[in-house]
N, C-alpha and C positions, 0 to 999 in steps of 0.2 A: 417671445413668440414661439409657439409649438411648431416643431418641424413636421411636415407632411410625411407620413409613413407609406411609401409606395410598395413595400414588400407585402403589405396586406392585400393589395390588388391581385398580385400573382407571385406566389412564393418562388416560382421558377424564373422570374425576371431578374437577370443578373447583369444587365448592361443598360445604361441610360445616361441622361444628362441632368444637371441641376445647376443652380447658381450659388456660388460661395458668397455668403453675406458678411462673414466676419472671420478674421484670421488673427490669432494671438499665440503667444508662447506661454507654456506652463513648464518651468524648469528647462530641460533640454528637449522638450517635445513641442511640436506645433499642433495647435488645435484649430479645427475648422467648424463653422456653423453653416449649414446649407438651408436653402428654402424648402427642399424636399430630399428624401434619402431612400436609397435601396438597402441600406445597411441596418440590420437588426441590432439594437443596442443590448448589451448584457443586462440580464434581469430575470427574476423568477426562476432561478436555477438553470437557465439556458445561457451559454456563452454568446458573445456578440459575433457578428460577421467579420470577416477579413476580406481584403482585396486591395484595390488601388483607387486613388483619386488623382486624375491627371498624371497617371503613371507612378505616383508616389505611394509607398506601402501604407495601408491603414492597419495600425497595430492594436487599436482599442476603440470601441464605440460605447459611449455611455449616455444615459438619459438624465437630464437635470430635472429638478422638481417642477419647473415651469413647462416641461414638455419639450424643451430644446434638446436636440441630440448633438453631442460633441463627437467629432471624428478626429482622433489623434493620428498624425502621420509622422513617420520617421524615415531616415535614410536619404539617398541621393534625390535632390530636388525639393526636399521638405522646406528648406530655408527660403526658397524663391517662389513657392506657391503663393498666389495672391487672389484678390477678389475677381469675380467674374464667372465665366462659364466653366463647368467642371464635368469631366468625363468620368463616370462611375463604373467600376468593374468589381463585381462581387465574386468571391471564390465560390463557384457554383457547387463544387463537390462538398465543401464544408457546409454550405447552406442546406443542401439536400440531406446530408448526414444528420444534422441536428433536427431538421423538420421530421425526419423519419423516427429518430429516437424519442422526440417529444410526443409525437402521435402514439407511438408504441407505449410510452409511459402512461398516457391517459387511459389507453386500453387495458394495460396491466393493472393499474390502480383501481379502475372500475371493476375489473373482473375479481380481484381479491376482495373488494368490498361486497360484491354480489355473492360470492361463494362463502365467505367466512365472516362477513360483517365487520371487517377490520379496515379502517380508513388509512390513507396515506397522509402522513404528517409533514413530510418534506421530500424533496427530490433533488437530484443533481445529475446533469448531463455532462459526462466527461468525454475526453478525446478517445479513450480506449474502451471504457464501459460506463454504464449509467447505474444509478442506485435510487431506490425509493426506501424511505423509512416508514414501516408499517406499524401502526399502534397495536402490536401483538407481541406478547412475551415470547411466543415461539410459533413458527410455521414449520411443519415437518416436511421432509423430502416428498412425501406423498401429497401434501397440500400444494407445494410448489409445482409438482408435476401436473396436478389437476388444473391449477391456474394456467400453466403454460398451454395445456391442451385446449382449454376453453378459449384462450386468446387466439390460438391458431385457427379455431373454428370461425371466429369473427373476421380474421384476416382473409380466410378462404372465401367467406361469403361477401366480402368486399363492401362493407357498410360505407355509405357516404359520410364524409365529415363536413358538417355544416357550421357556418359562423353566424351567430346572432348578435346584433348590436342593440343594447338597451340603454337609453331609448334609441330608436323609436319603439322597439319591442319592449314588453313589460318583463322585467327581471323576475317578478313573482310568478310568472307563468312556467318557470323552469325548475325542475327538481334538482337543484345544484348539489354536486358531490362535496363541495367545500364552500366555505364562506367567501363571498365576493369582496373586493376591496371597497373601502368606504370613501376614498379620497379622489375618485375618478368620476368625471361627468358622464362618460360613456363606458359601459362595461361590455367587454367581448365575451360571449358565451360560446364555447366550442362544444358542439353536439356530435356524438357518434351515433347517428340515426336511431334515437330512442334508447340506445344502450348506455350512454353516459352524457352528462351535462356538467361542464366545468368552466368557471370563469378563468380566462387565460389570455395573456397578451403575446404569447410566443408564436412561432411559426409551425404550421402543421400541413400534412399532406391532404389532398382532396378526398382520399378514401382509404379505408383500412387495407385494401388489397395492395396499395402502393408500398406498404411496409415490407411485404415479401415474407418475412419470417421473424420470429422473436425467440430468443433462447435465454432462459434463466440460468445464470452461471454460478449462483451461490446464494445462500441465506445464512446470516449470522446474527447473534444477539448483539444489540448495540443500545446502550443506555436505556434498558428496559423495553426496547422495541426490537423489531426484526428488520435488519437492513438487507434488502433483496437487490442483488446485482444482476443486470441483464444487458444483452446486446440485441440489436435489431437490424434488419435490412442487410446491406452489403457487409456491415461490420460483423453480423452474425455469420455470414458466409465465410469471411476471412478467418474468424475465430474457429469455425469448423475445420477449415483447411489446416490451420496451425495444430489443432488438437489431433486431427487425422494423421498428419505427417509425423507427429510425436508418437502416436499409437503404432504406426507402421514401423518406425525405428525401434521401438521397444519390442514389437512383435518379432522383428528380425533377430534382435539380441537374445530374446528368450527362446527363439525357435518354436514359436507357438502362434496360431492364428490370432487375429485381433480380439476375437471374442473370448480367448483364453488368457488374455493379459492379466486380469485380476488374479486368477488362480496361479499363474506363473510367478507374479510378483510376490504373492503370499508364500509360495513355496521357497522362493529365493530369500525372503525375509526370515523365514523359519530356519533356513540353512545358515544364514548369517548369524542369527542369535546363537545357534548351536556352536558354530565355529568361534564366535566371540567368547562363549563360555569356556570352550576348550583352551583358547588362547590365554584367558585370565588364569586358568588353572596351571598352565605351563609356566606362565610368568611367576606365579606364586611358588612353584616348585624350584625354578631357577633362583628366585630371590632367597629361598630357604637355603639352597646349596651355597650361594655366594655369602650369605650371612654367616654360615658355619665356617667358611674360609676366612671371614673377617675376624671372628672371635677366636683368634689363635691362642690367646693367653687368658683363660677364664678369670684370673686374679687381677687383671688390669682395670683401672678406673676410667679409661678413655679409649675409645676406638674411633679412628678418624680416617676417612678415605674420600678421595676425589675421583669421580668417574669421568674420564675425558670425553668419551663418545657416547655416553648413555644419557637418556633424558632424565629430568628431575623426577618424573613419575617412577622410573625404574629405580633410581637411587633411593627414593623414599620407600619404595616397596622393600628394598633390601634392608633399609634402616628399621622398618617396622618388624621384619622377620628377626633381625638381630636383637631388637628390644625384648623379644620373648626368651632370648638365651642368656641375658645378663642384666644386672642392675647398674652397669656402668653408663657413663655418658657416651652417646653415639653421635658423631658429626659426619654427615654425608653431603656431598655436593656434586653438581653437574656443571662441568666446564662449558658444555654446549649451550646450556640454558642460563648460565651465570646465576644459579640458585643454590641454596643450601638449606639443610634442616638439622636441628639439634633435638635429640630425644633421650629420654631416660625412663626406666620403669620404676624408679625409686619414688615412693609415696611422700617421703620427707624432703624431696629436692625442690628447689625453686630456681629455674634457669634464668629468670627474668633480670635480676640485678647484674649478673655477669654479662648477659647478652646485651643489655643496654649500654654497658661500659664499652664493649667491643664495637658495637655499631657506631657509637659516638667517636671512636678512635679511627675507624676505617671507612665509615660511610655505609650506604646501603639502606634498605627499608624492609620492614616486615614486623613480625611479632607473633604472639601466641600466649599459651598458658604456662603454668609452672613446669610442666614436664614435656612440653613440645613447643618449638619455635621454628618458623619457616621464614626464609629471607631471600631477597633478590638484590642484585648488584648491577651497577651501570657498566662495569668493565670486568675483564678477567683479573686485572691487577687488584681490584677491590676484593674479588672473591678469594684470590690467593692470600691477600693480607688478612682476610677474615679467618681463613683456615689456620694461618700461623698464629694469630692471636688466640684462637680457640684452643690450639694445642698447648699454648703457654698457660691459659687461664684454667683449663680443666685438668692438666697433668698432675697426678698425685693427689687430687682431691678425693677424700673418702666420703 
């Protein structure tokens, strides 16, 4: 038996009574069937309501194929809840939030279709932000700004949101934005006063003015479409507060007014790039100096050194610089990172057989090509053993 949906009578109705007709367990959850409900079940991209039944938390609400609505309850009191009268309490803030986002979604999708001829193929209403997937390979920043501006005009003009039931009304009389379902006896058509007509079973505000505001927060390519992210109503206000607070913090750090943040960040980024370039050059200079100190005997066939407090990046930079000064085998390691590298500039050399033998003996992991090997170890003891084995393996090899 289909459950009566009382949230359609008044979306702001958040308290009432009903009768519990059935109670059963599904795993560790208790499921209730009521004769009527104030709770919207999850569906059509809109999450379900939350709240309490007889003081017990409602954690999920879903609709079965026969129209029955299941209310899952968990927590204290769930095991003892039984048949009979039920006191229903819906989370009014959550209900209002999703009704606002859903109405805003209808308006945004209709506006993008009107302006650019691009339909919405799917949508999702999230707790933090909402998305629509538009059948467009790309929507530019200017396109999204134009859509946002047009949406705000309709919000300001406060168009009524009207619900039509078909039957008794004739579905063919409405220029629907998307295809209606084929498996329902009554189709709900949500009209934004001649601006949009869409079959929808979700919850909506009574007029566009109740949305308050809508802000598009991004557009990105997604599976050949454009995914548009937005927030509306109080959520848009909270998002603005967050962004404004962040902008003011950055403004203070940059010592520039909010409108100058972009230029300030750009200048800071340019300065960072220049400093990074200088730092790289200095590191290369230091590496060349230390490589010259490492190659103390040009006739040696092996140069081996462990850097106790240097990173492997620094050690490898020194090894690369040393490789330009000799055709000997160079083994450098970092105790701090427990990593090592073996290099040679000889074209006829192949480090792989010897390295494989050493790794099998001491452990560790890594690899590379004939003239370069890079390795990592689980402990300093493993690294020390590797350095000792390398000294034995490469010493005196021509």
